[in-house]
LUMLO-101455 format. One record per atom (N, C-alpha, C, O, CB): x, y, z. Coordinates in steps of 0.1 Angstrom, whole numbers, plus 2048, in hexadecimal, padded with zeros to 3 digits. Each point is the difference from the previous one (the first is absolute). Last residue first. Glycine has a CB too. Layout:
N
XYZ;...
***
This chain:
240
A528F1997;7FA7F47F8;7F78037F4;7FB7F67FA;8067FF81B;82B82A7F9;7F07FE805;7FC7F37F9;8047FD7F5;7F381E80D;83E7EC806;7F68047F9;7F17FE805;7FE7F7809;8128057E7;82D804819;7F27FC802;7F88067FB;80280C7FD;8037EF813;8338037E8;7F6806807;7F17F7800;8007F57FB;80E8217FD;81E7F77E4;7FB7F7809;7F4803807;7F88077F9;81E7F3808;7FF81C7D9;7FF7F27FD;7FB7F680D;7FC7F47FF;8188117EF;7F28327FE;7F87F9807;8007F07FE;7F77FB7F9;7FD81A807;8238167ED;8087F4807;7F47F8808;8037F8809;8178167FC;7D68117D9;80A7F87FB;8077F680A;8037F47FD;80081E7F2;7CE7FC81F;80A80A7FD;8097F77FA;7FF7F5804;7FD81C80E;7CB7F27F1;80F7F7804;80B8077FB;7FF8087F6;7F77E1808;7DD826800;804804808;8107F8803;809804808;7DD8037FE;7F97EB7D8;80380F800;80B80480A;80B8047FB;7DD8017FE;8027D280D;80B8017F6;80580C7FD;80C801801;7EB7EE7F5;7E6810829;80B7FB805;80C7FD7F7;80C801803;7E47F880C;7E48177E3;80780A809;80F7F8803;80A8057FC;7DD807810;7FF7D67DD;80480A7F9;80880B806;80B8047FC;7E27F57F7;7FD7EA828;80A7F67F9;80880A7F6;80D800801;7E27EA7FE;7E7824816;808800809;80D7FB7FB;80A806805;7E57F980B;7ED8007D5;80480D802;80E801809;80B8077FE;7DB7FF800;8037CE7FC;80B8067F3;801811803;80B8057FD;7EB7E67EB;7EE800837;80D7FA802;80C8047F7;80B803803;7E77EC805;7E081E7F7;808806809;80E7FA802;80A807805;7E17FF804;7F77E77D9;8028107FA;80880680A;80A8067FC;7DE7FE7F8;80B7CE813;80B8017F6;80480D7FE;80C8037FD;7EC7EB7F9;7E180D823;80E7FD809;80B8007F8;80B804804;7EA7EE80A;7E28137DA;80780980C;806802809;80280A806;7F47F87F5;7FD7DB7E7;80480A7F9;80780D805;80A8067FD;7E67EF7F7;7F67E4826;80E7FC7FD;80780E7F7;80B804803;7EE7DE7FC;7E082C81F;8027F37F5;80E7FE7FD;808808802;7E27FD7F3;80480F83C;8068027F5;8017F57F5;8047F5802;80781A80B;7E37F2821;7F98057F7;8058037F2;7F88037F6;7FE80381D;81B7EA81C;7FA7F57F5;7F78087F7;7F77F97FB;8087F3814;80B833817;8077F47FE;7FA7F47F6;7F47FE801;813809817;7F382B7F6;7FD7FA7F4;8067F57FE;8047FE7F5;7F7814803;7FC7FC839;8028097F3;7FD7F87F3;7F77F8800;81C81680D;7EE7D2815;80880C802;8008087F4;8077FE7F6;8077F681B;7D97E47F3;7F8808808;80C80B803;7FD809808;7F17E4803;8237E37E6;7F68097FF;7FC808809;8037FD80C;7F87F67E7;83A80580B;7F37F8802;7F38077FB;80180C7FF;8097E9815;8248187D2;7F980180E;7F47F87FF;7F97FD7F7;80F81B80E;80E7F67D6;8017F1804;80180080D;8067F7806;8058027E7;7EC8317FC;7F77F67FC;8017F4806;7F67F9801;8098127EE;81C818820;7F47FD805;7F87F87F8;7F67FA806;80B818806;8277F47E0;8047FA80D;7F17FE809;7FD7F6805;81F8167FA;7E680E7D7;8017F07FE;8017F880F;7FB7F6802;81180D7E6;7F782C819;7F47FB7F9;7FC7F2802;7F77FA806;80D8177EA;828801817;7F980080A;7F17FD800;7FA7FB80A;8178127FB;80E7F97D6;8027F480A;7F57FE80A;7F87F7802;81F80C7FD;7E88247EB;7FC7F67F5;8037F4805;7F87F77FE;80D8187F0;80E81982C;7F17FE800;7F67F57F8;7F67FC805;80F81A7FF;8297EF7F9;7FF7FC80C;7F07FC804;7FA7F6804;81C818800;7FB80A7D5;8047F17FC;7FC7F980F;7FB7F57FF;81B8107EE;7E482C812;7FA7FA7F7;8037EE7FE;7F67F87FF;80C8227F8;818800825;7F4802804;7F87F77F9;7FB7F6805;80A81F801;8227EF7E8;8037F880B;7F3801807;7FD7F5804;81C80E7FD;7EE81E7DF;7FE7F37F7;8007F280E;7FA7F67FD;8178177E8;7F6821829;7F08007FC;8027F07F7;7F67F8800;8018297FC;8337EA812;7FA7FE80E;7F17FD7F9;7FA7F5803;81781D811;80D7F97CD;8007F6804;7F87FC80A;7FA7F67FF;81780D7F9;7EF8297FA;7FA7F67F8;8007F1803;7F67F97FF;8108177F2;812811827;7F27FC804;7F97FB7F8;7F57FB803;80B813808;82D7F77EC;7FD7F780D;7F3800804;7FC7F6806;81980E803;7F98187D2;8017F47FE;7FE7F580C;7FC7F47FD;8128177F2;7F082481B;7F87FD7F7;7FF7F07FB;7F67F9801;80E8207FA;8227F981B;7F47FF806;7F47FA7FC;7FB7F6805;80E81A802;81A7FD7DF;8047F5806;7F67FC80A;7FC7F4800;81A8117FB;7E88237EE;7FF7F77F7;7FF7F4806;7F77F87FD;8138147F4;803816829;7F18037FD;7FD7F27F7;7F87F8805;8088267FC;82F7EC806;7F97F880D;7F28007FE;7FB7F6805;81681180C;8068147CE;8017EF800;7FE7FB80D;7FE7F47FF;81380C7F0;7E782E80D;7FA7FA7F9;8037EF7FC;7F87F87FD;8058207FD;80081382E;80B7F47FA;7F77F67F8;7F77F8804;81A808811;7E1829806;8068017EF;8077F27FC;8067FE7F6;7FF81D80B;7E47F682A;80E8047FF;8077FE7F3;80B8027FC;7F67F881A;7D07FC7F8;802810805;8138027FB;80680B7FD;7E37F581F;8077D57D8;7F780B7F6;80680E807;8068097FA;7DF7E8801;8247E9821;80C8047F2;7F98077F6;8078067F8;8087E4809;7D580E826;80D807806;8087FF7F4;80680B7FD;7FA7EE81E;7DA7EF7DC;7FB80F801;80F809804;80380A7FA;7E17EE80E;81F7DA7F5;7FE8057F4;7FD80F801;8068097F8;7F27E0802;80B7FC82A;80C8027FB;8018077F4;8098087FD;7FC7E580E;7CE806805;80780B80A;8108037FE;80580B803;7E97ED80E;7FD7E07D7;7FA8127FE;803809809;80380B7FC;7EA7ED7FD;8257DF811;8078037F1;7F780E7FD;80580B7FE;8027D87F5;7E8807834;80D807802;8078037F4;809808801;7F97EE813;7D47F47E6;80180C80A;80C806801;80280B7FC;7EE7EB810;8137E27E1;7F98097F5;7FA811809;80180B7FC;7F47D87F3;81A7F5828;80B8057F7;7FD80B7FA;80580B800;8037E17FC;7D67FF81B;808808809;80B8077F8;80280C801;7FA7E5813;7E77ED7D7;7FB8107FF;80980A80B;80180C7FF;7E37EB7FB;82D7DC802;7FF8097F2;7F98107FF;80380A7FB;7FB7DF7FD;7FC7F582A;810804802;8028077F3;80880A800;8027E1811;7CB8017F4;80380A80C;80F8067FD;80380C802;7ED7E5810;8057EC7D5;7F98097FC;80180E808;80080B7FB;7F47E37FC;81F7E7815;8088057F2;7FB80D800;80780A801;7FB7E17F1;7E87FC82E;809805806;80A8097F4;80780A803;7F57E1810;7E17F97DD;7FB80D80A;80C808805;80180C7FE;7EA7E680C;8227E57E3;7FA8097F5;7FB80C808;80680A800;7F47E27EE;8147F182D;8088087FA;7FD8097F8;80580B801;8047E6803;7D67F880E;805808809;80E8077FB;80280B803;7F07E780E;7F97EC7D4;7F880C802;80480B808;80080C7FC;7F17E7800;8287E2806;7FF8077F2;7F880B801;80680A7FE;7FE7E17F6;7F57FC82D;80D807802;8038047F5;80580C801;8037E980F;7D37F57F0;7FC808808;80F808801;7FF80D801;7EB7E380B;8157EA7DE;7F980A7F6;7FF80C809;80280B7FB;7EE7E47F6;8207EA823;80A8077F7;7FB80B7F7;8078097FA;8037E2807;7D97FD81F;80980A806;80C8047F4;80480B800;7F77EB81A;7E27ED7D5;7FB80E807;80C808806;80380B7FB;7E67E980D;8277E37EB;7FA8077F6;7FA80C801;80380A7F9;7FC7E5801;8077F5827;80E8007FA;80080C7F8;80780A802;7FD7DD7FD;7D780380F;800809808;80F8067FF;80280A806;7EA7EA809;8027E97D4;7F78097FF;80580E80A;7FE80B7FC;7F07E07FE;8277E5801;80680C7FD;7F780B7FF;80780B7FF;8097EA7F5;7F77E182C;7F58067F6;80680B7FC;806807808;7E57F2802;8347DB805;7F980D804;7F98087F6;8048027F5;80D7FE81B;8147D87F1;7F1802803;7FB808808;7FE7FE80C;8027F07F1;82980F7DC;7FE80180F;7F27FD803;7F98047F6;81980D80E;7FD7ED7D0;80C7FE807;8017FE80F;8087F9807;7FF8147E7;7D87FD7EB;7FB7F280B;8127FF805;8057F5802;7E17F67ED;8098397F4;8077F47FB;8027F8809;80A7F87FF;8018137F2;7DF81B820;7FA7FA7F3;8077F67F7;7F97FA7F8;7FC81A808;81F7FD828;7F37F7802;7FB7FB7F6;7FD7F47FE;7FF817811;82780E7EB;8047F3805;7F67F9805;8007F4801;815814803;7E38287EF;8057F87F3;8057F1804;8007F87F6;808821800;7EC80382E;7F47FF7F8;8037FA7F4;7F87F77FD;7FF81C80B;82C7F9813;7FA7F8805;7F47FA7FA;7FE7F4801;80C81680D;80E8197E1;80A7F47FF;7F67F5807;7FF7F67FA;81B816808;7D881C801;7FD7FE7F5;8097F17FD;7FC7F77FA;7FF826800;80A7FC82D;7F57FB800;7FC7FC7F4;7F67F8801;80681480F;82F8027F6;8007F4807;7F07FB800;7FE7F4800;817815810;7F48267DB;8077F17F9;7FE7F3808;7FC7F77FA;8178167FC;7E081C81B;7F37FF7F8;8087EF7F9;7FB7F57FE;7F982E7FA;8207FD829;7F97F4804;7F87F77F3;7FB7F5800;80281A817;8208177E3;8087F6801;7F57F2809;8037F4801;8168217FE;7D48157EF;8097FA7F5;8047F4806;7FC7F57FA;80E8207FD;7E780682A;7F47FA7F9;8067F87F3;7FC7F47FF;7F4821809;82E80480F;7FC7F780B;7F67F77F8;8027F47FE;80181D817;80A8167D4;80A7F7802;7FD7F1807;8047F57FC;808821803;7DB812804;7FE7FA7F2;8097F5801;7FB7F5801;8008207F2;80B808832;7F47F7800;7FC7F97F5;7FA7F5802;7FF81880D;8288117EF;8057F3809;7F57F8800;8007F47FD;810818814;7E681D7D9;8077F77F7;8067F4809;8027F67FA;80381D7F5;7E1811826;7F97F57F5;8087F87FA;7FD7F47FE;7F581A7FD;82480E823;7F87F8806;7F47F77F8;7FC7F5802;80A81C80F;81C80E7DA;8067F6809;7F77F7809;8047F4803;80E81C7FC;7DB8167EB;8047FA7F7;80B7F3804;8017F77F8;7F88207FA;7FA80C82B;7F07FA7FD;8077F37F5;7FC7F4802;7F08277FF;834801810;7FD7F480A;7F27FA7FA;7FC7F5803;811816814;81980E7CC;7F2805804;7FE7F480B;8067F67FD;7F08167EB;8317F27FE;805810808;7F0800804;7FE80A806;8198067E9;8047C0806;7F580B7FE;80180D808;80480180C;7ED7EB7EE;82D7EF80A;80680A7F7;7F38087F9;80280A7F9;8147E5803;7E77EE828;80980B806;80380A7F5;80280C803;80A7E580D;7D87E57F2;7FE80C7FC;80680B804;7FB80B801;7F47EC7FC;8127DB813;7F580A808;7FC80D7F5;7F7808802;8167F3819;80D7D97CB;7FE80580F;7F4808807;7F47FE7FC;824804800;7FB7F07D8;7F880E802;80080380E;7FE80A806;7F37F37E7;8277DA804;80880F7FE;7F680B802;80480B802;80C7EC7EC;7DE7E081A;80A80280A;80880D7F9;80280A808;8017D9801;7D980D7E1;7FD80580B;808805809;7FD809808;7F57EC7F4;81A7F97D9;7FB80E801;7FC80480B;80280B803;7F97F37EA;8127D4816;80C8087FB;7F9810800;803807809;80A7E27E5;7D37F5816;80880280A;80A809802;801808809;7F97E57F6;7F28087D7;7F7807809;80380580C;7FE80B804;7F67EA7F2;8247EC7F1;80280B7FA;7F680C806;80380C800;8057E47EB;7F47E2823;80C804806;80380F7F6;806808807;8047DC802;7CD8057ED;801803810;80D809804;80180B806;7F37DE7FF;7FD8017D1;7FF80E7FF;804806811;80480B803;7E77F37E5;80E7D67FD;80D802804;80180F802;80A8057FC;7FE7E77F8;7CE7FD803;8057F9809;810804805;8057FD80A;7EA7F27EB;7F48247E4;80380880F;8057F780C;80380680B;7EA8097ED;80A7DC7DC;80B809800;80480780D;80B801805;7EE8017E3;7DD7E8812;8097F7803;8128067FF;8097FD807;7E27F27EF;7EB8277FD;7FF7FB80F;80F7F9803;808803809;7DB7F87F7;8168137D4;805809809;8007FD812;808804809;7EF80A7E1;7F67D47F4;80F8027FD;80680B80B;80A7FE807;7F37FD7DF;7D2800816;8087F5809;80F7FF800;8077FD809;7E77F67F4;7FA82E7E8;7FC80380D;8047F480A;80380280C;7EA80D7E9;8137E97DD;80C809802;80080680F;80A802806;7F58047E1;7E07DB80C;80D7F9800;80A80B804;8077FE809;7F37F27E5;7DD81F808;7FE7FA80F;80C7F8802;8047FD80C;7E28027F4;8118177D7;80380A80B;8027F880B;808803809;7EB8107EF;8027D47E5;80D8037FF;802809808;80C7FF804;7F67FB7E8;7D67FC815;8057F3803;811804800;8077FD80A;7E47F37EA;7F682E7F9;7FD80180F;80A7F3808;80480280B;7E08087F1;8187F97D6;80980A804;7FF80380E;809806805;7F78027E5;7E57D97FF;80D7FA800;80980C808;8097FD808;7F27F37DE;7D8818816;8017F5809;8117FB800;8057FB80A;7E07FE7F0;80D8257E3;7FF80780B;8057F880D;80A804807;7E48077EE;80D7E07E3;80A8087FE;80280980F;80B801806;7EF8007DD;7DD7ED812;8087F2802;810806801;8067FA808;7E87F37E7;7ED82F806;7FF7FE80E;80A7F3803;8047FD80C;7E480D7F5;8188087D3;803808807;7FE7FD811;807805808;7F48097E2;7F57D57F5;80E8017FE;80980C809;80C7FF803;7ED7F77E5;7D3802817;80A7F7807;80C8007FF;8077FE80A;7ED7F67F6;7E182A7FC;80E8007FB;80A7F8806;809804807;7F38117F5;7D77EC80E;8017F97F1;8098027FC;8037FA7F6;7EC807805;80581182E;8037F0802;8007FD7F1;8027F47FE;7F180581C;81D8397F3;7F47F97FC;8047EE800;80B7FB7FD;7EB81E7F3;83280582A;7F57FE7F3;7F77F9801;8007F6807;80C80C7ED;812803831;7F68087FF;7F68027F6;7F5805801;81A80180B;81F7E67F9;7F67F8803;7F1806803;7F77F8803;81D7FC803;8118297E7;7FB7F47F8;7F77F8805;7F57FF7FA;81E8007FE;80281F825;7F58087F5;7FD7F67F9;7F47FE801;8148177FC;8147D8820;7F6806806;7F48067F5;7F57FD7FF;81E808814;81A7F17E0;7F97F4802;7EF801808;7F67F97FD;8267FE804;80582D7F9;7FB7FE7F4;7F67F27FE;7F77FF7F9;81F80F801;801802834;7F880A7F9;7F87FE7F1;7F48047FD;81E809811;80D7D5804;7F47FE809;7F880E7FA;7F57FE7FA;8177F481F;81E80C7D6;7FD7F37FD;7EE800806;7F77FD7F8;8277F7809;80082C80C;7FB8037F5;7F87F77F7;7F98037F7;81780A80D;8047EB828;7F6807801;7FA8067F3;7F48037FF;8167FF815;81F7E47E9;7F37F880A;7F6807800;7F67FB7F9;8177FC818;81881D7DA;7F77F67F7;7F87FA80A;7F57FE7FD;81C7FC7F0;80882282C;7F980B7F6;7F87F37F6;7F48027FD;822819802;8087D4820;7F3808809;7F68047F4;7F47FD7FF;81B80F816;81C7E67DD;7F47F2801;7F3806808;7F57FD7FF;81F7ED805;80D8357F3;7FE7FB7F6;7F87F6801;7F87FE7F7;81880A802;80780782E;7F280A7FB;7FE7FB7F2;7F58047FF;81181480E;81B7CE806;7F37FC807;7F580D7FB;7F47FE7FF;81B7F5819;81C80C7D5;7F77F67FC;7F5800809;7F57FD7FB;81C7F77FC;80D82C814;7F98027F3;7FA7F57FD;7F48027FE;81980D7FA;80A7EA82F;7F580D803;7F88017F2;7F48007FF;81D810812;8187D27ED;7F27FB808;7F3808800;7F57FC7FC;81B7FB813;81480E7C7;800802810;7F37FA805;7F57FF7FA;819818806;7FA7E77D2;80C7F8808;80180680C;80A7FC806;8037FF7E9;7CE8177F5;7FF7EF803;80D7F9807;7FF7F5806;7F280A7E3;80D831809;7F880080B;7FF7ED804;8017FB80B;7F18207EB;82A7F17E7;80680580B;7F67FF80B;8037FB80B;80B8147E9;7E17E87E3;80A7F7803;80780180B;8047F6807;7FD8097E4;7E3823802;7FA7F3808;8057F5803;7FB7F8807;7F680F7F1;82681F7F4;7FC80480C;7F47F2808;7FF7FC80B;8068237EB;8117DD7DF;805801808;7FC80480D;8057F980A;8058077E4;7D88047F0;8027F0803;80A7FF80B;7FD7F980A;8008007DD;7FC833809;7F47FB808;8027F1801;7FA7FA809;7F68197EF;82E8037ED;80580680D;7F47F980B;8027FD80B;80A81E7E9;8027C77E1;7FA80F800;800802811;7FF7F7808;7F08097DE;8387E47FF;7F57FF808;7FA80D803;80780A802;8017E1807;
***
């Protein structure tokens, strides 16, 4: 079996890897479907394919929403293990990380209630719960950006000290860490742009993104997430 195929199989065998693949397929379908749907009205086959891809994307998104019904305990376990961030050397990173964990933990029950309301399992209006879950997601993304920027600042200072000491191995490791944080910032910014798009009308650029742009932002974020996966990453929670 080809190494690329083996890698894909390993991804699909883990919950986190499968979720990232589904997420990439979801947003990729929305990107292509959105572009095809903008074709001229005379190009009927392309527009029809575009609509089918958008429907496929919506079904994958619903699939991920259902799968996240079982993410609360894993998120709770992670938050409990992190605690108040006693292992962090910087107080700023620790504070932002704790707030981010709180936002992530609250996100799941809000989304569950919204999903249950849409499925008519409970008699409440889902709109406010979808809004609250989007706000919590956006808050978590913003906190993630702030955390990465703070870590980048600390790593830059550390890199300067290592350059004076002449430690080549340590410098290369720090540079790799900085690259990961830069990618995390780009990923969170792409997701945050979509989170703002899904806010109520009148808030910044809410409702202004066409389908293809939502798909593009989500695809960029998803590909970065796949790039950053470590071989042992099999559990955990992921972004919507």
